[in-house]
N, C-alpha and C positions, 0 to 999 in steps of 0.2 A: 309546417305543423300539419298533423293529420286533420282532415276535414271532418265536419260533424257527420255527413252522410257515410263517410268511410268508417268512422268510429261505430256508427250504428250497424253497419254491415259486419264489422269484426265482432261486435257483441252478439249479434244474432247467430253468426256462423259458429262461434264458440258454444253458445247455448244449445245449438243443434248437434254439437259434437262433430262438426265437419272439420274443425281445425283446433289446434291447441293455442293457448296464450303465448307460449314460447315461439311458435311458428309465426304468429301475427307480429310479434315484436321484431323478429328477425326481418320480416318483410318491410315493416315500418322503417327500420334502420337503413335497409337497402334503398328504400324509396327516398328517404331524407338525404342520403348520400348522392343520389341522382339529382335531386333538387338543388343541392349545394353546388353541383357542377353545371347547373343551368338547364338540365333536362327536366321539364315540368309537365311533359305530355302524358306520362304514364300515371295510372292511378294505383291505389293499394290493391284493388281487385286484379289489375293486370299483373302485378308482381306475384300475387298469390297463385294466379293461374300459370304463370311462367315457371314458377318453382314446383308446380305439380301438387300443391298441397290440397287443392279443391278442384274437382272436375267442373268443366264449363256448365254442365246441366245444373249442378248444385248452386253455382254462382247465379245463374239465371233465376233459379227457384227463390233464392234469398232476395234477389233484387225485386222480384215480383211481390214478395211478401212486404218488403219495405215500401214499395210503390202503393200498395193497398193501404198500408198503415198511414202513409203520407196523405192519401186521398181522404181518409177518415179525419185526419187532422185538419185539412183544408176545409172540409165540409162544416166544421164548427165555426159558426159565424160570430163576429164580434158583437153584433146586435143582440145576440141571444143571451141566455142565462144558464147558470149551472147551480143546481140546488136552490138555495134561497138568495143567490147573488145575481144581480143584474149587471152585465158587463157594459162598461161605458166606453173605455178606450184602451188600446194596447200601450203600455208604458215601458216595456222591456222584454228582453229575451235572453235566456242563458242556456247552459248545458242541460238543465233539467226540464225546461219548458218555457212557456210564455207567461208574462206577468201583465195583468190587466188592472186598470183602475175600475173598481166595482162598488156597487151599493148593496148593502144588506137590506132586503126588502122588509125585514121584521123590525129593525130598530133604526133604519135610515142611515146607518153609519157607513162612511166611505172607507174602503179597505184596498190594500194591494193584494190581488188574488193570483196566486201562482197555480197554473194548470199544467200538470205533467204532460210531456210529449206522449203521443199515442204509443210510440215504441216502448217507452218505459211503463206505461199503463198496462202493457201486455206481459211485462216481466214480473211474475208473481214474487220472485225472490226480492227484487228491488222494492216492490210495493210493500211487502212485509216489513222491510227495514224502514221505509219511508213513514209508514203509519206509527211504528214503534218510536221513531225519533221525533215525529211530530208531537207525540204525547209528552216526550221529555221537554221539547221546546215550549210547550204550553205551560209548563211548570214555572218557567222563568219570568220574573217580574223585576225589571231593573231599568233605571232611567237611560242607560246607555245600550239597551238591547231593544231591537224592534219587537214589539209585542206580537205574540202569536194568539190569534183569536179562535180559529176554527179550522178543522180539516175533515176530509171525508171523501165520499165517492158518489157520483151521480151518473147513472147510465154508462158505467165503464170508464168515466173520466175522473181522475183523482185531483183534488185541489187542496190548497193551503191558503187560508186567509190570514193576513197580518196587517199591522199598523201601516197606514199610508203616510209617508214622510214628505212634508213640504220642503224640499231642498234638493241637493245633488249628491251623487256618490263622490267619494274622495278621489276616485279614478278620474271622473270628469273634471274635477277641480285641478288636479295635477296635470291633466292633459292640456288644460287651458293656461295655467300659470307656469308650469314647468317644475317649480318647487315652491315651498312656503317657508315662512320664518321659523327659526329654531324654537321660539317660544310657542308658536301655534302647533308645530309638529309635536312638541312635548305634551301639550295640552290634549291633543287628539289621542296620542299614545296612552296617556294616563287614563282617559275616559274608556278606551277600548280595553285596557288592562283591567279596569274596574269591572267591565262586563265579563271578561274572562274569569275573574275571581268569583263572581256570582255563579257562573256556570260550573266552575271548579267545585264549588260547594255542593253541586248536584251531580258531580262526577261526569259532566258532559264536556266533551272535547269538540271544538269546532272543525278542525282539520282543513279549513280553507280560508284562513284569515288573509285578506288582501284588500287593496283599496276599492276594488269593485264591490266588496261586501261590507263596506263602511259607508253609511249615509251621514251627511252633514246637514242638519236642519237649518233653516234660515235664521234661527235664533243662535246658531253656533254649537249645537249639541251634537256630538258624534254618537252614532248608534250602529251596533253590529247587527248585520242581517243574517238570516238563515242559520242561527246558532242551533246546533243539534241536527241540522238537515244537510249541511254542505259537505257531503261525502263525495269523493272522486267518482265520477260516473262509471269509470272502468275498473274500480278497485277490485271487484269480485271476480273479474273474468280475464283481465289482461295482465296477469302477473307472470313474470319470468321465474325460473327456478331460484333466482337471486332475489325476487320480490319487487323489482322495479315496475312501476305502473305508468301507463300512458296518462296524458292529461296535462293540466297546468302544473308546471314545476318551478316557475320563476320565484315563488314564495315558499316552496316546500322545504321542510327541515331535512337534515341529513338522514334521519331515521325514516322519514316519509319516502325520501328518494330511494332508500334501500328496501322499501316495502315492509318495514317492521310492523309487527302485530301489537306492539306495546307502546303505541303512540299515546302520549299524555299531554297535559297542559303545557309542558315545556316545549313541545312541538309548536303549539300556538304562539308561545312567546317568541320563538325563533322567527316565525312567519310575520309576527307583528314587528320584529326588529328589522326584517327586510323591508317592510312597509315604511318604517321610520327612515331607513336609509334612502328610500325613494323620495319621501317627503322632503328630506334635507338637501339632497343632491339633484333631484329631478331625473335621476337615472336608476335603472336596476343594476345591482352589483354584477349579476351574470345575465347577459342578454344575448341569446343566440337563437337562430332559427331552428337549430338542431336541439330539440328538447332533451335528448339523451345526454348530450354534451353538458347542458345546463345542470341536469341532475347529478352528473359525475362531479361537476365543479362544486356543487353544494356539499357533496360528500367529502371531497379531498382538498379544496382550495380555500384559503382564507379570503375574506372579503377584500376587494381593492380598497386601499386606504382612502377614507372619505375626505381627509384633510387636503388631499391633492385635487379634489373637485370643488370643495367649498369650505369656508372657515367656520368651524363650530367649536364650542368650548370644550375643554378637557373633560369636564364632568359629564357632558352629554355624550361625548365620544366614548367614555368609559362605560356608560349605560348601554350604548349601542353594541360595543364589543362583548359585553356580558350577555346580552340578549341573543346574540348570534354565534355564540361559542359552538364549535363542532361537537364537543363533548357535552351532552345534555346535563351531565353532573356538574358542569362548570357554569351553566346558565342560572338565571333566577329560577329557583325551585317552585315558586308560586307567583302568580300575578300580583299578590299583595305586596311582596318584597319589591317588585318593580314599581308599583304605585308609590311606595314609601320613598324610594330614591328619587323619583321624579318630583315628588312633593318637596323634598329637600332643596331641589334646584329652583322650582317655581316660587317657593316661599323665601328664597334668598338666604337659606341657611348653610349653603356651601359656596365656596369660591367658584364662580362660573364665568370668568372673563375669557374671551377668545385668545388664541395664541398671539394674534397681532397686538391686542391690547397688552398682553403680558410683556411682549418685546418692548412696546412703547414705554410701559411703566418701568421696566428694568433700565432702559436707556435714560429715563428721567432721573432715576435714583443715582445712577453713575455720574450724570452731568452735575447733579446737585452736590455730589461729593467733590468733584474735580473743580467746579466753578462756583465758589461761594456766592450767595446772593448778597446784593448791596444792602447794608443795614441802615436803619434810621438813626438820628442823633441819640434818641433815648435808648434804643437797643444797644448802641455802642457804650453809653454810660453804664447801662445795666451790666453788660459783659465785663466792663472794666472793674466795676465794683465786685462782681463775682470772682474775677481773677485775683484781685488784691485783698479779698475779704479777710484772709488769715493774717496778712501783714498788718492790716488795720486793727484787728482784734488784739494781736500781740503787742502792737504799739500802745494801745489803750491800756492794757494790763500793766505794761512796763511803767508808763507815766503814773498810773494809779498807785503802784507800789512805791515809786520814788516820792510821791506826794505824801504818802502815809509815813514813810521813814523820816522825811523832813519835819512833818507835823509832830511826830513823837519826840524828835531831837530838840525841838524848840521848848517842849515842856520841861 
């Protein structure tokens, strides 16, 4: 996979007009091919230089700019503060920046404070989107969405304050356990679908639903992170003529993998479906070091049958198949529809036994037909009565009629 420093190099080079997105992707594909053959010495910059897309002097200029940006990033001490927030400790790091546990000095509230990387803070196009989407995220108030409290800029550093969750990410849980029970997986999926439904009402699409962006509190509540903010870091600059983007593709919908500009809530439902697959099986359906190969498989290949990896019920498998249909028109059209179907299972309103149990029940029914159970004395008497009841009734009527005739004749 492309390293973060190489990604930043590519972004800056494209922004400076030194190279096109198509040329970057060509070099990345070539580099990944070399890596798959065991040659991991060359970097993306080496490939770009060998192909003659950028002169050595420009590569050095970009490297120097990135080094300076990195120095400014490192000069920002964790003991410091930004705006009204006192930074307490680093709790995470992602593609967009570093996340700190922080305290709001005004109201003493503890928050998770995401501070954008310096590289992104200098990208005015990205900042414009970031602030616009942060405003959207602040509108959302739902029990299954991490609350957005505040966002802004302080001395050239952009930040986003959100609810601090006492718990773990779903990715951490799956990494530790491998997989979780079917009931728990459905419960988490239902809660995140409820979050997506709330976002859908505000016309907000997440675009990066995955276990890393799902927090599970210690009380068992699933919460979706970065809703309205989680846009692929490279989306605006690393598009091919066909639209495929760099970045995480393991949970990407087919339309995302093709770079479609009409991504909607059905794309988030697909990504949630891939997350459900992972929760149930402990494995990704498409897992390859070559991210382009993964993207193509999301576009063209059906998911590997999950029943070959783990036993799940037919009803749950049906939901999974509908969530991950290649044609978005065949998926759930809204998260609300998905929540309804999951509720039917969790409330026991649909038959949801596993295939193994179905086989056992079928064998039991066949055995009961072929081998009659031994009956008690009174069951045998009852069956005998039921079998001969019409004979007894006919006999009673016959003797009643004869008695009546004899009685009339004696008169």
